[in-house]
C-alpha positions as CSV (number, residue, x, y, z in Angstrom):
1,M,68.0,15.5,-6.4
2,S,67.6,13.4,-3.1
3,K,67.7,9.7,-3.5
4,I,64.9,9.6,-0.9
5,L,62.8,12.0,-3.0
6,G,63.7,10.4,-6.2
7,D,62.3,11.9,-9.6
8,K,59.1,13.1,-8.0
9,L,57.7,16.6,-8.6
10,I,58.4,18.5,-5.4
11,V,56.3,21.5,-4.3
12,A,57.1,23.4,-1.3
13,I,54.3,25.4,0.2
14,S,53.8,27.6,3.4
15,S,51.1,27.1,5.7
16,R,49.4,30.4,4.7
17,A,49.3,29.3,1.1
18,L,47.7,26.0,1.9
19,F,45.2,27.1,4.5
20,N,43.3,30.3,5.5
21,L,45.4,31.7,8.4
22,E,44.5,35.3,8.1
23,Q,42.8,35.6,11.4
24,S,45.8,34.2,13.1
25,H,48.1,36.3,11.2
26,Q,46.2,39.4,12.2
27,I,46.6,38.3,16.0
28,F,50.3,38.0,15.4
29,E,50.7,41.4,13.8
30,R,48.4,43.1,16.4
31,D,49.4,41.2,19.5
32,G,52.8,39.4,18.9
33,V,54.3,36.0,19.1
34,A,53.0,35.0,22.6
35,A,49.3,35.9,21.9
36,Y,49.5,34.1,18.5
37,S,51.1,30.9,20.0
38,K,48.3,30.9,22.5
39,Y,45.6,31.3,20.1
40,Q,46.8,28.4,17.9
41,I,47.2,26.2,20.8
42,D,43.8,27.0,22.2
43,N,42.3,26.3,18.7
44,E,44.4,23.3,18.0
45,E,41.4,21.0,17.3
46,K,39.6,23.9,15.2
47,L,39.8,22.9,11.5
48,L,41.5,25.4,9.3
49,Q,39.6,26.5,6.2
50,P,41.3,25.9,2.6
51,G,43.7,28.5,1.5
52,P,44.5,29.9,-1.9
53,A,46.6,26.9,-3.1
54,F,44.6,24.2,-1.4
55,I,42.8,23.0,-4.6
56,L,46.1,22.9,-6.6
57,V,47.8,20.8,-3.8
58,K,44.8,18.3,-3.4
59,K,44.8,17.6,-7.1
60,L,48.5,17.3,-7.4
61,L,48.5,14.8,-4.5
62,A,45.6,13.0,-6.2
63,L,48.1,12.1,-9.1
64,N,49.8,9.5,-6.8
65,K,46.6,7.5,-6.6
66,R,47.0,6.8,-10.3
67,A,50.5,5.5,-9.3
68,P,50.4,4.3,-5.9
69,E,53.7,2.1,-6.2
70,T,55.7,5.0,-7.4
71,P,54.2,8.4,-6.2
72,V,54.9,11.2,-8.8
73,V,54.4,14.2,-6.4
74,E,55.4,15.3,-3.1
75,V,54.4,18.3,-1.2
76,V,56.4,19.6,1.7
77,L,55.4,22.2,4.1
78,L,57.6,25.0,4.9
79,S,56.3,27.1,7.9
80,R,57.4,30.0,10.1
81,N,55.3,28.4,12.9
82,S,57.1,26.4,15.6
83,A,56.5,22.7,15.9
84,D,54.1,23.5,18.8
85,T,51.9,25.9,17.2
86,G,52.1,23.9,13.8
87,L,50.3,21.1,15.3
88,R,47.0,22.7,14.3
89,I,48.2,22.8,10.7
90,F,49.0,19.1,10.7
91,N,45.5,18.3,12.4
92,S,43.9,20.1,9.4
93,I,46.2,18.3,6.8
94,R,45.0,15.0,8.4
95,H,41.3,16.0,8.3
96,Y,41.5,16.7,4.7
97,Q,43.5,13.5,3.9
98,L,46.4,15.4,2.4
99,D,49.3,13.1,1.9
100,I,51.9,15.6,3.4
101,S,54.3,14.1,5.8
102,R,57.4,16.4,5.5
103,A,57.7,19.7,7.0
104,A,60.1,22.4,8.3
105,F,58.8,24.7,11.1
106,T,61.3,27.4,11.6
107,S,59.7,29.3,14.7
108,G,59.5,32.9,13.0
109,R,62.6,32.6,10.8
110,S,62.4,32.4,7.0
111,P,62.0,28.9,5.7
112,Y,63.0,29.7,2.3
113,S,66.6,28.0,2.6
114,Y,64.8,24.6,2.8
115,V,63.4,25.0,-0.7
116,S,66.8,23.8,-1.9
117,A,67.2,21.2,0.7
118,F,64.1,19.6,-0.4
119,S,65.1,19.9,-4.1
120,S,61.9,21.7,-4.8
121,H,60.7,22.6,-8.3
122,L,58.2,25.1,-7.0
123,F,57.8,27.3,-3.9
124,L,54.4,28.9,-3.2
125,S,54.2,31.4,-0.2
126,T,52.3,34.5,1.0
127,D,55.6,36.1,2.1
128,V,57.1,38.3,-0.7
129,D,60.6,38.3,0.8
130,D,60.8,34.6,0.9
131,V,59.6,34.2,-2.6
132,K,62.1,36.9,-3.9
133,A,65.0,35.0,-2.1
134,A,63.8,31.7,-3.7
135,L,63.8,33.3,-7.1
136,N,67.1,34.8,-6.6
137,D,68.5,31.4,-5.8
138,G,67.1,30.2,-9.1
139,F,64.0,28.5,-7.9
140,A,60.5,28.8,-9.5
141,A,58.7,30.7,-6.7
142,A,55.4,32.9,-6.4
143,T,53.4,34.9,-3.9
144,I,49.9,33.4,-3.8
145,L,47.4,36.2,-3.6
146,P,44.5,35.9,-1.0
147,K,41.5,34.3,-2.6
148,S,39.2,36.9,-4.2
149,G,36.5,34.4,-5.7
150,D,35.1,31.1,-4.6
151,Y,37.3,28.7,-6.4
152,S,36.0,25.4,-7.4
153,S,37.1,22.3,-9.4
154,S,34.8,20.2,-11.6
155,D,37.3,17.3,-12.3
156,E,40.6,15.9,-11.3
157,E,42.7,17.3,-14.1
158,V,45.4,19.6,-13.1
159,R,45.3,22.8,-15.0
160,I,48.2,25.2,-14.6
161,A,48.6,28.4,-16.6
162,F,51.7,30.5,-17.1
163,D,52.6,34.0,-18.6
164,G,55.4,33.8,-21.0
165,D,58.0,36.8,-20.6
166,A,59.6,37.0,-17.1
167,V,58.0,33.7,-16.1
168,I,58.7,30.8,-18.4
169,F,61.1,33.0,-20.6
170,S,63.5,35.6,-19.5
171,D,62.4,39.2,-19.6
172,E,65.0,40.1,-22.3
173,A,62.1,40.9,-24.8
174,E,60.1,42.7,-22.1
175,K,62.9,45.0,-21.4
176,I,62.7,46.2,-25.1
177,Y,59.1,46.6,-24.9
178,K,59.4,48.6,-21.6
179,S,62.3,50.9,-22.9
180,D,61.4,51.3,-26.6
181,G,57.7,50.5,-27.2
182,L,55.6,47.9,-28.9
183,E,56.9,48.5,-32.3
184,A,60.6,48.0,-31.4
185,F,59.7,44.9,-29.3
186,T,57.7,43.4,-32.4
187,Q,60.6,44.2,-34.7
188,N,63.1,42.6,-32.4
189,E,60.9,39.5,-32.0
190,V,60.6,39.1,-35.8
191,D,64.4,39.6,-36.4
192,S,65.1,37.1,-33.6
193,A,62.4,34.4,-34.5
194,D,65.2,31.8,-34.9
195,K,67.0,32.7,-31.7
196,P,65.5,30.7,-28.6
197,L,64.7,33.0,-25.6
198,A,66.6,32.3,-22.5
199,G,64.7,30.5,-19.8
200,G,62.9,32.3,-17.0
201,P,62.4,31.3,-13.4
202,F,59.7,28.8,-14.3
203,K,61.3,26.8,-17.1
204,T,62.6,24.0,-14.8
205,F,59.1,23.7,-13.2
206,L,57.4,23.5,-16.7
207,A,60.2,21.1,-17.7
208,A,59.3,19.0,-14.6
209,L,55.5,19.0,-15.5
210,H,56.4,17.9,-19.1
211,R,58.4,15.0,-17.7
212,L,55.2,13.9,-15.8
213,Q,53.0,14.4,-18.8
214,S,55.2,12.2,-21.0
215,D,54.4,9.2,-18.7
216,Y,50.8,9.4,-19.8
217,A,49.5,8.4,-23.2
218,G,47.4,10.9,-25.4
219,D,44.2,12.0,-23.9
220,H,44.8,10.3,-20.8
221,C,47.3,12.8,-19.3
222,P,45.8,14.4,-16.0
223,I,47.8,17.4,-16.4
224,R,47.1,20.2,-18.7
225,T,49.4,23.4,-19.3
226,A,48.4,26.8,-20.9
227,L,50.7,29.7,-22.2
228,V,48.6,32.8,-21.6
229,T,50.4,35.8,-23.1
230,A,49.9,39.3,-24.2
231,R,52.0,38.5,-27.3
232,S,50.4,38.3,-30.8
233,A,51.4,37.4,-34.2
234,P,54.1,38.1,-35.5
235,A,55.7,37.9,-31.9
236,H,54.3,34.5,-31.3
237,E,56.8,32.6,-33.6
238,R,59.9,33.2,-31.3
239,V,57.8,31.6,-28.5
240,I,56.8,28.5,-30.4
241,K,60.2,27.9,-31.7
242,T,61.7,28.4,-28.2
243,L,59.5,25.7,-26.7
244,R,60.3,23.5,-29.7
245,Q,63.9,23.9,-29.2
246,W,63.6,23.1,-25.2
247,N,61.4,20.1,-26.4
248,I,58.7,21.2,-23.8
249,R,55.0,20.7,-24.6
250,I,52.4,23.3,-24.0
251,D,48.8,22.0,-24.3
252,E,47.2,25.3,-25.0
253,A,48.7,28.6,-26.2
254,L,46.7,31.8,-25.9
255,F,48.3,34.9,-27.8
256,L,46.0,37.6,-26.7
257,G,47.6,40.8,-28.2
258,G,47.0,42.8,-25.1
259,M,43.5,41.6,-24.2
260,Q,42.7,41.1,-20.5
261,K,43.6,37.5,-19.4
262,A,41.2,37.0,-16.6
263,E,38.2,35.7,-18.7
264,F,40.4,33.2,-20.7
265,L,41.9,31.9,-17.4
266,K,38.4,31.2,-16.3
267,S,37.4,29.5,-19.4
268,F,40.6,27.3,-19.0
269,E,39.6,26.8,-15.5
270,A,43.2,27.1,-14.2
271,D,43.9,25.7,-10.9
272,V,46.7,28.3,-10.6
273,F,48.1,31.2,-13.0
274,F,51.6,32.5,-12.8
275,D,52.4,36.0,-13.9
276,D,55.0,38.8,-13.2
277,Q,52.8,41.8,-13.6
278,T,50.4,42.8,-10.6
279,S,47.8,44.2,-12.7
280,H,47.2,40.8,-14.5
281,C,47.4,39.0,-11.2
282,D,44.8,41.4,-9.5
283,A,42.3,40.7,-12.2
284,A,43.0,36.9,-12.6
285,V,42.6,36.3,-8.8
286,E,38.9,37.1,-9.1
287,H,38.5,33.9,-11.0
288,V,41.3,31.6,-10.4
289,A,44.1,31.0,-7.7
290,T,47.0,33.3,-8.7
291,G,50.8,33.5,-8.1
292,H,52.7,36.6,-8.6
293,V,56.1,36.3,-9.8
294,P,58.2,39.3,-8.4
295,H,60.7,38.9,-11.3
296,G,62.2,40.8,-14.1
297,V,61.9,44.3,-15.4
298,S,58.3,44.8,-14.4
299,N,59.2,44.5,-10.8
300,Q,62.3,46.6,-10.5
């Protein structure tokens, strides 16, 4: 961890995840770099609308207001824009009073290599290739899906929901389910109840959240986490014992036994939900900001 960044939770985010740049991106796809650059510069003072991860970022940064002497979160911008075309993005950051001061503008090249340089715990992007590269390097990363609903937030509490297998945990159990079916999966989990699951790509991010939560007493914690999994009893026991062995706290655990997750995520009022399966993500994004984690057997 950089001495400058300290022990803060570091979230790296692309400009298209933070703001709605779909119109600009369509110009780039249709007319090329020169037309895109001209459009961004011509609209430099025109405010960008919030993107799918905007609420999450705003609420994470608000945690620093509770600890102004020692900020606990830093958000860094990783963008394929040039510094010139990126000025519009920083103008919008200033308008929304987002405390984002560090950025990497790569002029069309992939910025994912700076995920490591910034010691990031999480990388959010709309570019699936960048996300896959970050995951392959061992970082928690997700492809933020375009907003389908009108997300809102009723309070300042940060609520983050996770799928289990292939996200928090490895996909070792999911491989058995895919290859041999539910009965073999259940039997394996019962037989392995006392054997902790290996960590998945989001274990380190969840651990970093847990460290932040530990700084607050009881009901005063402004961060709430949830495990939302298709598992049910008796396959729940191995999950609980794994988290216990890791010494990581999950505030809510929903063992749904194959029920659809979307309504439960809506009830939890998640600011973001991470899942490895596209079908779950497509349903969830109707209600909450959703990040697809292209990792594990379901994405091979």
